[in-house]
Phi, psi and omega in degrees: 000142182231118185239031174240165190272003182294334178294324183270328181062224180244047179299333177295339187290341178143173175284218186286330178051060187300310182298312181295324181291324177299317180294316180293322178299317177300318181293317181294328178295335178278357179050058184286151171282174186299321181295315179297320178303310181296320179299317182290316185285314185265306184295308181269350180047054185296341178274355181055042180281157184286331179221162178299318180297320178296316179301314181295319182294312179300314183298318180295313179300311183295319180298316178301317181291314183294334179292351174279348181257185176245176185296328178297322177290320177302320180298318179293322178294323181284323191235354184277188179286165179297324180293318176300314182299313184293321178295317181290325177292326177290322174300313180299318178298317181296320180289323182277334180232083183304340176303329180293316178300317181294320178295318179297314183289313188276333185249297186297308183292327178295320177298320180292325176296332178272007180060031174283153184256339185231153170271118183299151182298331183264013187296321180293314180300319180292322178297313179300313182300322182286346183251003183300321182287316182285329183234072184298346177302334179300329183288347180278352180261145177289163178301322181292324178291318177299317179296318180295319176303314180298317179297318179297319180295315180297318177298318180296319178298322178290317180298324181275356174097003180284335176234151179289314174212158177297334182277310183283322175062032174288132182286141180228152178276138178241130173248129183287137175293157180300326179294323179291316179296321179296321178297314180298323178294315179299324183276358183071030183242037184300333183294343179286338184303311183294326178289315182292335177263008173079017182273342176202000000 
């Protein structure tokens, strides 16, 4: 049984947020102190958020996720292609929220092994229900929070190429770029390669 929130991480914080993550990666590469961070996020509103609270929330979520990577990965997120950015952001999400890795392995990859073409609409709800005993921390979240987590996960899967769109949910094959594989090797997370490529 696991009753801490490290399994879930900050999945509530949003999907991949590619545009915002590129900006935060650039800022983190400059190694700002707390005052400079606040000036950029709140004062200059570099994320172009609608409110100060939204800016702070997005920045906090993205920083937590990017801190699972290294500076070389931040550089690719800041300056690389959109595909590089999205794959590395999905890696960061998976590392910070292991629930994503489990959903990918137990649900998405299992469906592909069965040659299914779509992710069922109730797949997130069924996954949560099947993990309530093993992960009682799930019971501490409201139904609306659980639903929001699921929506963020589905959007992230679509952004990373595992689904065609969040609405249609057609399953797609993803091959990791060499830069993504190199990042996982540097981080000592090579076992994630087979999961992220749908092999297990």
